[in-house]
C-alpha positions in Angstrom: 115.4 78.5 67.4 114.6 82.0 68.4 115.0 84.2 65.2 116.5 87.8 65.4 113.4 89.1 64.5 111.7 87.7 67.7 111.8 89.8 70.7 113.5 87.9 73.8 111.8 87.5 76.8 113.7 89.2 79.8 114.1 86.1 82.0 115.9 84.3 78.9 118.3 87.1 78.6 121.8 87.5 79.8 120.8 90.6 81.8 118.4 88.5 84.1 121.2 86.2 85.1 123.9 88.1 87.2 124.3 85.4 90.0 124.9 81.7 90.4 124.4 79.4 93.3 127.6 78.1 92.6 129.4 81.1 93.3 127.7 81.2 96.9 128.4 77.9 97.8 132.2 78.4 97.1 132.1 81.3 99.3 134.4 80.8 102.6 132.8 81.5 105.9 134.9 84.9 105.7 133.6 85.8 102.4 130.0 85.0 103.2 130.4 87.3 106.6 131.7 90.2 104.7 129.0 90.1 102.1 126.5 90.1 105.0 128.5 93.0 106.5 128.2 95.0 103.2 124.5 94.2 102.7 123.6 95.4 106.2 125.8 98.2 106.5 126.0 99.7 103.2 126.5 103.4 104.5 129.8 102.3 106.2 131.0 100.1 103.4 130.7 96.8 105.5 132.0 98.5 108.8 130.1 97.3 111.8 127.6 99.7 113.3 126.3 98.9 117.1 122.2 98.2 116.9 122.1 99.1 120.5 123.5 102.9 120.1 124.6 103.4 116.8 128.2 103.7 117.5 130.5 103.1 114.2 133.8 102.1 116.8 133.5 98.4 117.3 136.3 95.8 117.1 136.4 92.0 116.5 135.9 90.2 119.7 135.0 86.5 118.6 136.3 83.7 120.7 138.8 81.2 119.0 137.0 79.2 116.1 133.4 81.1 117.5 131.0 82.8 115.7 131.6 86.1 114.3 131.2 88.9 117.1 131.6 92.7 117.6 132.0 94.7 120.5 131.0 98.7 120.8 133.4 100.7 122.2 130.7 103.3 123.3 128.3 101.1 124.9 130.7 98.0 125.6 127.8 95.8 124.1 128.3 92.7 121.9 126.6 92.0 118.8 126.9 90.3 115.4 126.1 90.8 111.7 122.7 89.5 112.2 121.7 90.9 115.7 118.2 92.5 115.7 117.5 90.9 112.1 115.4 88.4 110.7 118.1 86.3 111.0 118.8 86.7 114.7 119.5 83.5 116.9 120.6 82.0 113.4 121.9 78.3 114.0 123.0 77.6 110.2 126.1 79.1 108.6 125.9 82.5 106.8 126.6 81.0 103.5 123.4 78.7 103.9 121.2 81.9 104.2 122.6 83.5 101.3 121.8 80.3 99.2 118.3 80.6 100.6 117.8 84.1 99.7 119.4 83.2 96.1 117.3 80.1 95.6 114.1 81.8 96.7 114.9 84.7 94.4 115.6 82.3 91.4 112.2 81.1 91.4 109.6 83.2 89.2 106.1 81.8 90.7 107.6 80.6 94.3 109.6 78.1 96.3 107.6 75.3 98.4 109.1 74.6 101.7 109.7 70.9 101.2 111.8 71.8 98.1 113.6 74.3 100.0 114.4 71.8 102.9 115.7 69.4 100.3 118.0 72.0 98.6 119.5 73.1 101.8 119.6 69.9 103.7 117.5 71.2 106.6 114.3 70.1 108.5 110.6 71.2 106.8 110.0 72.9 110.0 113.5 75.3 109.5 112.4 76.0 105.7 108.9 76.7 106.4 109.9 79.5 108.9 112.8 81.0 106.8 110.5 81.2 103.7 107.8 83.0 105.7 110.6 85.3 107.1 111.5 86.1 103.4 107.8 86.9 102.7 107.7 89.0 105.9 110.7 91.0 104.6 109.1 91.5 101.3 106.1 92.9 103.0 108.2 95.7 104.5 108.4 97.5 101.0 104.7 97.7 100.9 103.8 99.1 104.4 101.9 102.4 103.8 102.5 102.4 100.0 100.1 104.8 98.1 99.8 104.0 94.3 98.6 106.1 91.3 98.4 110.0 91.3 97.1 112.5 88.9 96.3 110.8 85.5 97.9 107.7 86.3 96.0 104.5 85.9 95.5 102.1 88.5 94.0 98.5 88.2 91.8 96.8 90.9 90.5 93.1 91.1 89.7 90.4 93.6 90.4 86.9 93.6 89.1 84.1 96.0 91.3 81.3 97.6 90.9 78.5 100.2 87.6 76.9 101.7 87.8 74.3 99.4 84.6 71.9 99.5 84.9 68.5 98.4 82.0 67.4 96.3 80.3 64.3 97.4 80.9 60.9 95.3 77.3 60.3 94.1 76.0 62.9 91.7 72.5 63.3 93.3 74.2 64.0 96.7 76.0 66.9 95.2 75.3 70.5 95.7 75.9 74.0 94.2 79.2 75.1 95.9 78.7 78.5 94.6 76.0 78.9 97.2 76.8 80.5 100.6 74.8 77.7 102.3 77.3 75.2 100.6 80.4 76.6 101.2 82.7 76.3 104.4 83.0 80.0 105.3 86.6 79.7 105.0 86.8 81.3 101.7 88.8 84.8 101.5 89.2 87.2 98.9 92.9 88.7 97.9 92.5 92.4 96.3 95.0 94.0 94.4 95.6 97.3 93.8 98.1 97.9 91.2 99.4 101.2 89.3 99.9 100.2 85.6 103.7 100.1 85.1 104.1 100.9 88.6 103.9 99.0 92.0 101.0 97.2 93.6 99.4 96.6 97.1 97.8 93.4 97.9 95.4 92.9 101.1 93.0 89.9 102.3 89.4 90.4 102.8 86.1 88.3 103.3 84.8 89.8 99.8 85.6 92.7 97.5 82.8 94.7 99.2 84.9 94.9 102.3 87.9 96.1 100.5 86.5 99.8 99.6 87.9 101.6 102.4 91.6 99.9 101.9 91.2 101.0 98.1 90.5 104.2 98.9 93.4 104.8 101.2 96.1 103.1 99.1 95.1 105.2 95.7 95.8 108.5 95.5 93.7 111.3 94.4 93.5 112.1 90.7 94.0 108.3 89.7 92.0 106.8 86.9 90.6 103.3 88.4 90.2 100.6 85.9 87.9 97.5 87.2 85.5 94.9 86.0 81.7 95.0 86.3 81.5 93.5 89.8 79.0 95.4 91.6 81.3 95.9 94.4 83.2 98.6 93.0 80.5 100.8 92.0 80.8 102.9 95.3 84.2 104.1 93.6 82.8 106.0 91.3 82.1 108.9 93.7 85.8 109.3 94.5 87.5 108.3 91.3 87.4 108.6 87.6 86.2 105.0 86.5 86.8 102.8 83.5 84.8 99.7 83.5 85.2 96.8 81.4 83.0 93.8 81.1 84.9 90.5 80.6 82.0 88.5 79.0 82.4 90.8 75.9 86.0 91.8 76.0 89.5 91.8 77.7 90.2 95.4 76.7 88.0 98.1 75.2 88.4 101.5 74.7 91.0 102.1 77.0 89.6 100.2 79.9 91.3 96.8 81.0 92.7 95.0 84.1 95.2 93.0 82.7 98.0 94.1 85.0 95.9 93.2 88.1 95.0 89.5 85.9 98.7 89.2 85.6 99.3 89.3 89.2 96.9 86.7 90.0 98.0 84.4 87.1 101.4 84.5 89.1 99.6 83.9 92.3 97.3 81.2 91.2 100.4 79.3 89.5 102.2 79.5 92.8 99.1 78.0 94.8 98.9 75.2 92.0 102.5 74.4 91.3 104.2 74.9 94.3 102.2 75.5 97.3 98.7 73.7 96.7 97.6 75.6 100.0 97.6 79.1 100.5 94.5 79.7 102.5 94.0 80.8 106.1 96.1 83.3 108.2 99.0 83.0 105.7 97.3 83.6 102.4 98.5 87.5 103.0 102.1 86.6 102.8 101.6 84.5 99.9 99.6 87.7 98.2 102.5 90.0 99.5 105.3 87.4 97.8 103.4 87.4 94.5 103.0 91.0 94.5 107.0 91.6 95.3 107.7 89.3 92.5 105.3 90.9 90.0 106.9 94.3 90.9 110.4 93.4 90.5 110.1 91.0 87.5 112.4 93.1 85.4 115.2 92.8 88.0 118.2 90.6 87.6 118.4 87.4 90.3 121.3 88.9 91.5 119.5 92.4 91.8 116.6 90.8 93.5 118.8 88.7 96.0 120.6 92.0 97.1 117.3 93.8 97.6 115.8 90.9 99.5 118.7 90.5 101.8 118.9 94.2 102.6 115.2 94.2 103.6 116.0 91.0 106.0 118.5 92.7 107.4 116.9 95.8 108.0 113.8 94.2 109.3 113.8 93.4 113.2 113.2 90.0 114.6 110.1 88.7 113.5 107.2 88.9 115.9 105.2 86.3 114.1 107.9 83.2 113.3 110.7 83.8 115.9 110.0 80.6 118.2 106.9 79.6 115.7 107.5 76.0 116.3 107.8 76.2 120.2 104.7 78.5 120.3 106.9 81.4 122.1 104.5 84.0 120.1 101.1 84.4 121.2 98.2 85.9 119.3 100.0 85.0 116.0 97.0 84.6 113.9 95.4 88.0 115.1 98.6 89.8 113.9 99.0 88.1 110.7 95.5 89.1 109.8 96.1 92.7 110.7 99.4 93.2 109.2 
């Protein structure tokens, strides 16, 4: 039993739980549509706005028993509540997509595509694409983000993922997998730039040393940068006031620590081990961005997280990477993911 003298974790408090899946599954189609309208067009209190010309004078022109559809009086073009968004050309009822966002937001470390397909009764392929679209929406918040500023503290760190090399069966045949010659070449480094008590920005590189230009462009001048003793960060002393911490001696000493960055990697590692099992390759950046978004919004209730995520998905245009993914309708997907 938790005593009155022990502080309660936020996730255990009532403030963290403002949404239940039961309330979503009880929604009628009309209620789900109205919810989507309010999320997509908050400026007009849910009244439809034409995505083609921006007109606000539209009327309902759906066929009997047909899907929701509006027609703009200004340009005479038809559209619906998901036109031009990540939900465009959706096949499932809107209520199912609301449930998917709620389930995704409820998870603290992440949600596997297999588990989502079981929850929604969809195919694995449909769940896989939907989850990556959610991660793509999360990444919209991080585009061009600059952290830090005068007197503010930022922390940087790197963690390596992927490129697993299975050891040989016999001990005499095993090799030191720490050496580059014995590695697969597929191992990648996730670098996190995180403002203390603020937001974060992740990116993926071949090594920590390749991330210096990215770090310099994402940390504002005047920031105090905390890092470990890795040699890759030595070049940052010329541009920032640096505080270094030797983790072999202490986790925090004389005001220097990278605990906030380590918290991020703790979340990402647990997502990899407990849910996804494999987050390497071209999708590593998406998983890194998801962990960053979850870490930044960990103090929001599940209802607030769902609303924010749904709003991001309705504001985001149709996905260039995952529209027609399984049909291979999109070319050069790998290159775009690595550049995003």
